[in-house]
C-alpha positions in Angstrom: 0.0 -0.2 -0.1 1.3 3.4 -0.9 1.8 5.8 2.1 -0.7 8.8 2.2 1.2 11.8 0.7 1.6 15.1 2.7 3.2 18.3 1.9 6.9 19.7 1.7 10.1 18.6 -0.1 13.5 19.8 1.0 17.0 19.7 -1.4 19.7 17.5 -0.7 23.3 18.9 -0.4 25.7 16.3 -1.1 29.6 16.3 -0.8 31.6 13.6 -2.6 34.2 11.3 -0.9 36.3 8.4 -1.7 34.6 4.9 -0.6 36.0 3.4 2.4 37.8 0.1 2.5 36.6 -0.7 6.0 35.7 1.5 8.9 36.5 0.8 12.8 33.6 -1.1 14.4 31.3 0.9 16.3 28.3 0.0 18.5 25.5 0.5 16.0 25.3 0.8 12.1 22.1 2.1 10.7 21.1 1.1 7.1 18.4 2.6 5.1 17.4 0.8 1.9 15.7 4.0 0.5 13.7 3.3 -2.5 12.3 6.9 -3.6 11.9 5.7 -7.2 8.4 6.5 -7.1 6.1 9.2 -5.9 7.6 9.1 -2.3 10.7 10.9 -3.8 10.4 14.0 -2.0 10.0 12.2 1.4 13.1 10.4 0.8 15.1 13.8 0.6 13.5 14.9 3.6 14.3 11.6 5.5 17.8 11.8 4.9 17.9 15.5 6.2 16.3 14.4 9.3 19.1 11.8 9.9 21.5 14.5 9.1 20.1 16.5 12.2 21.4 13.6 14.4 24.5 12.3 12.1 26.9 9.4 12.5 29.2 9.7 15.6 31.8 7.7 17.6 29.2 4.9 18.2 26.8 5.1 15.3 27.1 4.8 11.4 24.2 6.0 9.5 24.3 4.8 5.7 21.8 5.1 3.1 21.3 3.7 -0.4 18.9 6.0 -2.2 17.4 5.7 -5.4 15.6 8.8 -6.6 12.6 9.2 -9.2 13.7 9.4 -12.6 17.3 9.6 -11.2 20.5 7.5 -10.5 21.0 5.7 -7.2 23.8 6.7 -4.7 25.2 5.3 -1.4 25.4 8.2 1.3 27.1 8.3 4.7 25.3 10.7 6.8 27.2 13.1 9.2 25.8 15.5 11.4 24.8 18.3 9.1 26.0 16.7 5.9 25.0 14.1 3.5 28.2 12.5 2.2 28.0 10.8 -1.3 30.2 7.7 -1.0 29.6 6.0 -4.4 27.4 6.6 -7.5 25.4 3.5 -8.4 23.4 4.6 -11.5 20.0 3.1 -12.1 19.2 0.2 -9.9 16.3 -2.0 -9.6 15.2 -1.4 -5.9 12.3 -4.1 -6.2 14.9 -6.9 -6.7 15.6 -8.8 -3.4 19.1 -9.5 -4.7 20.2 -6.0 -4.6 19.0 -5.6 -0.9 21.1 -8.8 -0.2 24.3 -7.5 -1.7 24.0 -3.9 -0.6 23.6 -5.0 2.9 26.2 -7.6 2.7 28.4 -4.9 1.5 27.6 -2.3 4.0 28.1 -4.8 7.2 31.7 -5.3 5.6 32.4 -1.9 5.1 31.0 -0.4 8.6 31.2 -3.4 10.9 29.3 -3.0 14.3 28.1 -4.6 17.2 24.4 -4.1 16.3 22.6 -3.5 12.8 19.4 -2.1 12.0 18.1 -2.4 8.4 15.4 -0.4 7.4 13.4 -1.0 4.2 12.0 2.4 3.1 9.0 2.6 0.4 5.7 1.6 -0.2 4.4 -1.8 1.3 1.3 -3.9 1.0 1.7 -6.5 3.5 -0.7 -9.3 2.7 -3.8 -8.0 0.7 -6.3 -9.8 -1.1 -7.8 -8.6 -4.4 -10.7 -10.2 -6.3 -8.2 -12.5 -8.3 -4.8 -12.7 -6.3 -3.0 -12.3 -3.0 -0.8 -9.5 -3.3 2.4 -9.5 -0.8 5.4 -7.1 -1.0 7.4 -4.0 0.0 9.9 -2.0 -2.0 8.1 -1.2 -5.3 10.3 0.3 -7.9 8.3 2.3 -10.4 10.9 2.3 -13.2 11.0 -1.5 -13.2 7.6 -2.5 -12.0 9.3 -4.9 -9.7 9.1 -5.3 -5.9 10.2 -7.7 -3.1 7.6 -10.3 -2.2 7.5 -11.7 1.2 9.1 -15.1 0.1 11.8 -13.0 -1.4 12.4 -11.1 2.1 12.5 -14.0 3.8 15.5 -15.3 1.3 17.3 -12.2 1.4 17.3 -12.1 5.4 18.4 -15.5 5.4 21.5 -14.6 3.2 22.1 -11.4 5.4 22.0 -13.8 8.6 24.4 -16.2 6.8 26.8 -13.2 5.9 26.7 -11.8 9.3 26.9 -14.9 11.2 24.1 -14.4 13.3 20.5 -12.6 13.5 20.3 -9.1 12.3 19.1 -7.2 15.6 16.6 -5.1 14.0 14.5 -5.2 10.7 12.2 -2.4 10.2 9.9 -1.5 7.3 9.2 2.2 6.9 6.3 1.3 4.8 2.6 0.9 5.2 0.8 -2.2 6.3 3.9 -4.6 7.0 3.5 -5.6 10.6 1.6 -8.5 9.9 2.2 -12.2 11.3 2.4 -13.4 7.9 5.4 -11.1 7.3 7.1 -11.6 10.6 7.0 -15.4 10.3 8.8 -15.3 7.0 11.7 -13.6 8.8 11.4 -14.8 12.3 14.5 -17.0 12.4 16.7 -14.1 10.9 16.2 -11.0 12.9 15.7 -10.3 16.6 13.2 -7.6 16.4 10.9 -6.2 13.7 9.6 -2.7 14.2 6.6 -1.7 11.3 3.4 -0.5 11.3 -0.1 -2.4 10.7 -1.9 0.6 9.3 -0.8 2.8 6.3 1.8 5.2 7.1 1.7 9.0 6.4 3.9 10.4 3.7 6.5 11.7 5.9 7.2 8.2 7.6 9.7 8.0 10.3 10.7 10.8 12.5 14.5 9.9 11.7 16.1 12.6 13.8 13.6 11.8 16.9 14.3 8.2 16.4 18.0 8.4 16.3 17.9 10.8 19.1 16.9 8.0 21.3 20.0 5.8 20.6 22.6 6.6 23.0 26.1 4.6 23.6 25.4 1.4 25.2 21.6 1.1 24.2 20.5 -2.6 24.0 18.4 -3.5 20.9 15.5 -4.5 23.0 15.7 -0.8 24.8 16.1 1.0 21.3 13.2 -0.8 19.6 10.7 0.4 22.5 12.1 4.1 22.4 12.1 3.8 18.4 8.1 3.1 18.6 7.5 5.7 21.4 9.3 8.5 19.2 7.2 7.7 16.3 4.1 7.8 18.2 5.1 11.0 19.9 5.8 12.6 16.4 2.4 12.3 15.2 0.8 13.1 18.4 1.2 17.1 17.9 4.8 16.5 17.1 7.4 17.2 14.5 5.2 15.1 12.0 2.1 17.0 12.9 -1.1 15.0 14.1 -2.1 12.0 12.2 -3.6 8.6 13.1 -0.7 5.8 12.9 0.4 2.8 14.2 4.0 1.5 15.1 5.0 -1.4 17.2 8.2 -3.9 17.7 7.9 -7.7 17.8 10.4 -9.9 19.6 10.9 -12.4 17.1 12.1 -15.2 19.7 8.3 -15.4 20.7 6.7 -16.1 17.3 7.0 -20.0 17.6 5.1 -19.9 20.9 2.4 -17.3 19.3 2.1 -19.3 16.3 1.4 -22.6 18.5 -1.2 -20.3 20.6 -2.8 -19.0 17.0 -3.2 -22.7 16.1 -5.0 -23.6 19.4 -7.2 -20.6 19.2 -8.3 -21.7 15.6 -8.9 -25.4 16.9 -11.1 -24.0 19.8 -12.9 -21.8 17.6 -13.7 -24.6 15.0 -14.7 -27.0 17.7 -17.4 -24.8 19.1 -20.6 -23.2 17.5 -19.5 -19.3 17.7 -20.4 -18.0 14.6 -22.8 -15.2 15.9 -20.1 -14.1 18.4 -17.5 -14.3 15.7 -19.7 -12.2 13.4 -20.3 -9.4 16.3 -16.7 -9.1 16.8 -15.6 -8.7 13.4 -18.0 -5.8 13.0 -16.8 -4.0 16.2 -12.8 -5.0 16.0 -10.1 -2.3 14.9 -9.7 -2.6 10.9 -7.1 -0.9 9.0 -7.1 0.6 5.7 -8.1 -2.9 4.2 -11.2 -4.0 6.0 -9.9 -7.6 6.1 -6.7 -6.4 8.0 -7.9 -6.4 11.7 -5.9 -6.1 14.9 -5.8 -9.9 16.5 -5.2 -8.7 20.2 -8.4 -6.7 20.1 -10.3 -9.7 18.1 -9.2 -11.8 20.9 -10.2 -9.7 23.9 -13.8 -9.2 22.0 -14.2 -12.8 21.9 -12.9 -13.5 25.5 -15.9 -11.1 26.4 -18.5 -12.8 24.4 -17.7 -16.6 24.5 -17.6 -18.3 28.1 -16.8 -21.8 26.7 -14.2 -23.2 29.0 -12.1 -24.5 26.3 -12.3 -21.4 24.1 -11.3 -19.3 27.2 -8.5 -21.3 27.9 -7.2 -21.0 24.2 -8.1 -17.4 24.2 -6.1 -16.8 27.4 -3.1 -18.7 25.9 -3.2 -16.5 22.7 -3.5 -13.1 24.7 -0.7 -14.0 26.8 1.5 -15.1 23.7 0.8 -11.9 21.9 1.7 -9.7 24.9 4.8 -11.5 25.2 5.8 -10.9 21.4 4.5 -7.4 20.9 
């Protein structure tokens, strides 16, 4: 799903430097796969400037691969107050998952760190049903018509994990509709945390300065993802990004196998009973998102817990509620 557009575009000031062989290891490397080869181009420029308000420092690298609409791509190293061009990349297909793999692996090698956050920046569709198809994906490139499917995202993350020798610390998607169990399950064994949105995102997307300002020396990933989500929420509550309805959450992927088992148990208990009327009422009242078939699972479970008093169902619903609270 495409982000909802808002006003304002800023201009990018770029200086040129020689591509580094390898930097010294830092605590964090923040990588943004910034696919602005579409109608979000102006916001890509704006977001890099937000990153430059904080800039890289002695414990943080900020690196982007930005592909502009109707323009070539380049790798930038973001300093405080300065966006430094590291390398011209020519025209790229940012919808090619193999590019995501190769660029991320190269940046991990060039900018070693104890912790890595990879942000995929673009339009996202999560999983959505159309009349004839099931659409799944992120990183839509208007020049090529290509995008990264959920399956390809899982493959890419697998290869990135292999290159890193361990899980990525944080996979984030600055895109619409990507915080879904269907997406998370595809990458659950390759990243420790996922940060994304259930709902569509406003065009301005992440408040990068606000998020990066919460990252201090010694910050652990589990603490960073919490302040990350809080900074996003604050920015759209009459904050730096204005006032707009929005969602953002962090998922602990180590809890997703237990969550899957709890979902299975809940499904079995639901099918075993005659609860059609209660489900119909709950589905009318439950929190829905841009696609009305997308609903908030914790909200649904709690509506049904209040409506269905069957003992076996209550047991399954309580287990699912607990698993959701542990994971989110």
